[in-house]
C-alpha positions in Angstrom: -8.0 219.2 -29.8 -4.4 218.2 -28.9 -2.0 220.9 -29.2 2.0 220.0 -30.2 4.4 221.3 -32.2 8.1 220.6 -33.8 9.9 222.6 -31.1 12.3 224.5 -33.2 16.0 224.5 -32.3 17.4 226.2 -29.3 17.7 230.0 -30.4 18.4 233.3 -28.2 14.8 233.8 -27.3 14.5 230.6 -25.7 17.7 230.8 -24.3 16.8 234.2 -22.6 13.2 233.3 -21.4 14.7 230.0 -19.7 17.7 232.2 -17.9 14.6 234.6 -16.9 12.9 231.4 -15.4 16.0 230.4 -13.6 16.7 234.0 -12.1 13.0 234.1 -10.7 13.6 230.7 -9.1 16.5 231.5 -7.6 15.1 234.8 -6.2 11.9 233.3 -4.5 13.4 230.0 -3.4 17.0 229.9 -3.3 18.9 226.8 -4.0 17.9 223.4 -2.6 21.1 221.8 -0.9 21.3 218.1 -2.2 20.1 215.9 0.6 20.0 212.3 0.8 16.6 211.0 1.1 16.2 208.2 4.0 13.6 206.5 5.7 11.5 208.2 8.1 12.0 207.7 11.7 9.1 205.6 12.4 10.2 203.2 9.3 13.8 203.5 10.6 12.8 202.1 14.1 10.6 199.6 12.6 13.3 198.4 10.1 15.8 198.7 13.3 13.8 196.5 15.4 13.3 193.8 12.5 17.0 193.6 11.9 17.2 192.7 15.9 14.4 190.4 15.3 14.0 186.8 15.1 11.6 183.8 14.1 12.0 180.6 15.6 15.5 181.4 16.9 16.4 182.5 13.2 17.6 185.9 12.6 15.4 187.8 10.2 17.0 188.5 6.6 18.2 192.1 5.5 15.3 193.9 4.9 17.4 195.5 2.1 18.0 192.1 0.6 16.7 191.2 -3.1 12.9 190.7 -3.5 13.4 187.3 -4.5 15.6 186.4 -1.3 12.8 188.1 0.6 10.2 186.5 -0.9 11.4 182.9 -0.2 11.9 183.8 3.3 8.0 184.6 3.7 7.1 181.6 1.6 9.3 179.3 4.4 6.8 180.8 7.0 3.8 179.6 8.5 0.6 182.0 8.1 0.7 182.7 11.7 4.4 183.5 11.6 3.9 186.2 8.8 1.0 187.4 10.7 3.1 188.0 13.8 5.5 189.7 11.8 3.2 192.1 10.3 2.1 192.9 13.5 5.3 193.3 15.4 7.0 195.4 12.4 4.1 196.7 10.6 6.3 199.7 8.7 9.1 197.3 8.0 6.8 194.7 6.5 4.3 197.0 4.9 7.2 198.7 3.1 9.3 195.6 2.3 10.0 194.8 -1.3 9.6 191.2 -1.3 7.0 190.7 1.2 3.6 189.0 -0.2 1.4 191.7 -1.3 -1.4 190.8 0.8 0.7 190.8 3.9 1.8 194.5 2.9 -1.6 195.2 3.1 -2.5 193.8 6.2 0.9 195.5 7.9 0.0 198.9 6.7 -3.5 198.9 8.0 -1.8 197.9 11.5 0.8 201.0 10.7 -2.3 203.0 9.8 -4.4 202.4 12.8 -1.4 203.2 15.2 -1.2 206.5 13.4 -4.8 207.4 13.6 -4.2 207.1 17.5 -1.0 209.3 17.3 -2.8 211.9 15.5 -5.9 211.9 17.7 -3.9 212.7 20.4 -2.0 215.3 18.9 -5.7 216.5 18.1 -6.3 217.5 21.5 -2.7 218.4 22.5 -2.8 221.6 24.2 0.7 222.4 23.5 0.1 222.5 19.5 -1.1 225.3 17.9 -4.7 225.6 16.4 -3.1 224.6 12.9 -1.2 222.1 14.2 -4.2 220.6 15.7 -6.1 221.2 12.6 -3.6 219.3 10.6 -3.6 216.5 13.1 -7.2 216.0 12.5 -6.7 216.0 8.8 -4.0 213.3 8.9 -6.3 211.3 11.4 -9.2 211.4 8.9 -6.8 210.2 6.0 -5.3 207.5 8.0 -8.7 206.2 9.0 -9.9 206.1 5.5 -6.6 204.4 4.3 -7.4 201.7 7.0 -10.4 200.7 5.8 -10.0 196.6 5.5 -11.3 197.0 1.8 -8.3 199.4 0.7 -4.9 197.8 -0.6 -2.1 199.8 0.8 1.3 198.7 -0.6 3.3 201.2 0.6 3.0 203.8 4.1 5.4 206.2 5.4 3.9 208.9 7.8 7.0 211.0 8.0 7.1 214.3 6.6 4.4 215.2 4.0 4.3 211.4 3.6 4.4 208.7 1.0 2.0 205.9 -0.1 0.9 203.4 -2.7 -2.5 201.5 -3.3 -3.3 198.6 -5.7 -6.6 198.3 -7.3 -7.1 194.9 -8.6 -5.5 191.9 -7.8 -1.7 192.4 -8.5 -0.9 188.6 -7.8 -3.4 187.1 -10.6 -2.9 190.4 -13.3 -2.0 189.6 -16.8 -1.5 193.6 -17.4 -0.4 195.9 -14.3 -0.1 199.7 -14.7 1.7 202.0 -12.5 0.5 205.6 -12.0 3.4 208.0 -11.4 2.1 211.5 -10.1 4.1 214.8 -10.2 4.4 217.7 -7.7 2.8 218.5 -4.3 2.0 215.0 -3.8 1.8 213.8 -0.4 -0.5 211.8 2.0 -3.0 214.5 2.1 -3.0 215.0 -1.6 -3.0 211.2 -2.0 -6.7 211.2 -2.6 -9.3 214.1 -3.3 -13.1 214.3 -3.5 -13.1 217.8 -5.4 -11.1 217.2 -8.6 -10.9 213.6 -7.6 -8.9 212.5 -10.7 -6.2 215.0 -10.4 -4.9 212.8 -7.4 -2.8 209.5 -7.5 -5.8 207.4 -6.1 -8.6 208.9 -8.5 -6.2 208.7 -11.5 -5.6 205.0 -10.9 -9.1 204.3 -10.1 -10.3 206.0 -13.2 -7.4 204.0 -15.1 -8.3 200.6 -13.6 -12.2 201.4 -14.5 -11.3 202.3 -18.1 -8.8 199.4 -18.8 -11.9 196.8 -17.5 -14.0 198.8 -20.0 -11.3 198.4 -22.7 -10.6 194.9 -22.4 -13.1 193.1 -20.1 -11.5 189.7 -20.2 -8.3 191.1 -19.4 -7.3 190.8 -15.6 -5.5 193.9 -14.8 -4.0 195.7 -11.5 -3.3 199.4 -11.6 -1.1 200.8 -8.5 -1.6 204.7 -7.5 2.4 205.2 -6.9 2.9 208.3 -4.3 6.0 206.6 -2.8 8.5 209.2 -3.7 8.9 212.8 -2.3 7.9 215.1 -4.9 8.7 218.6 -5.4 6.6 221.1 -3.2 5.1 223.5 -6.0 6.7 224.9 -8.8 10.4 225.9 -7.4 13.7 224.8 -7.7 13.2 221.0 -6.9 10.8 220.8 -9.7 12.9 222.2 -12.1 16.0 220.1 -11.6 16.1 216.2 -11.5 17.3 215.6 -7.8 13.9 214.4 -6.7 13.4 212.3 -9.6 16.6 210.8 -9.2 15.6 209.5 -5.7 12.0 209.0 -7.1 13.8 206.7 -9.9 15.4 204.3 -7.5 12.3 203.7 -5.7 10.3 203.5 -8.8 12.8 200.7 -10.2 12.5 198.9 -6.7 8.9 198.7 -7.0 8.7 197.1 -10.4 11.7 194.7 -9.7 9.3 193.4 -6.7 6.0 193.3 -8.3 4.9 189.5 -8.5 4.7 187.6 -11.5 5.7 188.4 -14.7 3.1 190.5 -16.2 3.9 193.1 -18.5 3.9 196.3 -16.6 3.2 200.0 -18.3 4.0 203.1 -16.5 1.8 206.3 -16.6 3.8 209.2 -15.6 1.9 212.8 -15.1 3.7 215.9 -15.3 6.9 215.8 -12.8 6.3 212.1 -12.7 7.3 212.1 -16.4 10.9 213.4 -15.1 11.2 210.4 -12.6 10.2 207.9 -15.4 12.7 209.3 -17.7 15.2 209.2 -15.1 14.5 205.3 -14.2 13.7 204.5 -17.9 17.5 203.2 -18.3 17.6 200.8 -15.2 13.8 199.5 -15.5 13.6 195.7 -16.1 12.4 194.6 -19.7 8.9 193.7 -18.4 8.2 197.4 -18.5 6.6 197.5 -22.0 5.3 201.4 -22.1 5.7 204.3 -20.5 3.2 206.9 -21.3 3.7 210.4 -20.2 1.2 213.2 -20.2 1.6 217.0 -19.5 5.4 216.4 -19.3 8.0 219.2 -18.9 10.6 216.7 -20.2 12.3 213.4 -19.6 15.7 214.6 -19.3 16.6 213.6 -22.6 16.6 215.2 -26.1 15.3 212.1 -27.8 13.2 209.2 -26.9 15.8 206.6 -28.1 18.4 208.1 -25.4 16.3 206.9 -22.7 17.8 203.7 -23.2 14.6 201.5 -22.8 13.1 199.0 -25.1 9.6 200.0 -23.8 7.4 202.1 -26.2 7.3 205.7 -25.5 4.3 207.5 -25.6 3.5 211.2 -25.2 0.2 213.2 -24.8 -0.6 217.2 -24.1 -4.0 218.8 -24.2 -4.1 222.3 -25.8 -5.4 224.1 -22.7 -2.1 222.4 -20.6 0.1 225.3 -19.2 3.1 223.1 -19.3 3.6 223.8 -22.9 4.9 227.5 -22.0 8.0 226.3 -19.9 11.2 226.2 -21.5 12.1 222.6 -22.9 15.4 222.5 -22.6 18.3 222.0 -19.8 20.8 224.5 -18.8 23.3 224.2 -16.1 20.9 221.1 -14.6 17.8 223.0 -14.6 15.3 222.1 -17.0 14.3 218.5 -18.1 15.0 218.5 -22.0 13.3 218.4 -25.2 9.3 218.4 -25.3 8.2 214.8 -25.2 5.3 215.4 -27.9 8.1 217.4 -30.3 8.4 215.5 -33.5 11.9 215.9 -32.7 11.9 213.8 -29.4 10.5 210.8 -31.4 7.6 209.4 -28.9 4.4 208.1 -30.0 2.1 211.1 -29.7 -1.2 210.3 -28.4 -4.8 212.3 -28.7 -5.7 214.2 -25.3 -8.8 215.6 -26.4 -11.0 216.8 -23.5 -8.4 216.3 -21.3 -9.3 219.6 -19.4 -5.9 221.1 -18.8 -2.6 220.0 -16.8 -4.9 217.9 -14.4 -7.6 216.3 -16.2 -5.7 213.5 -18.2 -7.6 210.7 -16.2 -10.7 212.4 -16.3 -13.4 209.7 -17.3 -14.5 210.3 -21.1 -11.2 211.8 -22.4 -9.2 210.5 -25.1 -6.4 210.5 -22.9 -7.9 208.1 -20.5 -9.1 205.8 -23.1 -5.5 205.9 -24.8 -4.2 205.0 -21.5 -6.6 202.1 -21.0 -5.7 200.7 -24.4 -1.9 201.0 -23.7 -2.3 199.3 -20.1 -4.2 196.2 -21.6 -2.0 196.0 -24.7 -5.1 196.8 -26.9 -2.8 199.1 -29.2 -5.5 199.4 -32.1 -7.9 201.2 -29.9 -5.7 204.0 -29.3 -6.0 207.3 -31.1 -3.0 209.4 -32.5 -2.8 213.2 -32.2 -2.9 213.6 -36.0 -4.9 211.8 -38.6 -1.7 209.6 -39.7 -1.9 206.7 -37.2 1.7 207.3 -37.0 1.5 206.7 -33.1 0.6 203.2 -34.1 3.1 201.9 -36.4 5.1 198.9 -35.8 2.5 197.6 -33.2 1.5 194.3 -34.7 3.3 192.2 -31.8 1.8 193.3 -28.6 3.5 190.8 -26.4 7.2 192.2 -26.6 8.2 195.9 -26.6 9.5 197.6 -29.5 11.7 200.9 -29.3 9.7 204.0 -29.6 
């Protein structure tokens, strides 16, 4: 059973609860200084080398140029020239919006194998503590897995906790593209899991890809596990503000604008990922037809109409999800606004039956995953609402264009 309520207007009790939460956060974590997010040392070095490079005597284009400009540049090269650039500047090419997807996969395999070599050396570095060597071993194993030639790594940055994105399906030929946007504690070491597989970005995307093929076998789909932003670590000040979401929104917008073709794009935003999607909504291109949030602490607005998007806005929450107990308000920059499953917010509220708490929305066999798959394939008639009046499926007769939520 899916739990949602009408979220009564802000009252003194909710205000005091919010202030108490703020006080605890400040006392235990302190204020986080605003920092400009920048490329990693390794990625910056690769980009700098690219900026100084040439091909056939020609200077290479600005790596921050519009994706269409970069796409034309790569299209003008021979296959041998593209391959040479991927090997010479792997991190630059592997993270370059506008580079062909297959070339990015190849470049990131090169970068990952180089990182395997680096971590293997660190694993046996006597100057490191036992804990440092242990983490080097974990990273080495993760990089080895990600460098498998069958995997399609669309983005990879080893700096700090790390960032990554992986594609399931053929993004070049897809008729529908889905992007999974995860929440807090997302990093390279949590990009995929064996235990609780479907709570990690890779497992989420794999489950959605399989469910989409089941819902609509004839629809060519691609799903992206997008962990290519620096998410908050734990439930501290960073997760209670929009700072990380603001940086993530810029990167999410860049990803969507660089996707090949013109296939409709659906965003599936979990937990703090829904804050990222809420901040990004206004700037996303019109090809984003649907934004679905699950276990959301808020989207930084009071009503779906304030998101400034023509995309349909969907929301769901499991009855056992602890996020329902957070204060749904924004106060002095803390908190993320109205509850997206409340009637006041105005999203299309979906069933999340059997979603198994905050981390279970992508578990196979759940209403939540089936609903995501229906949205991702444009099979809107298949979605199930949180209540029996089918209100979430109103005005869906035209499935080729997006309607305001």
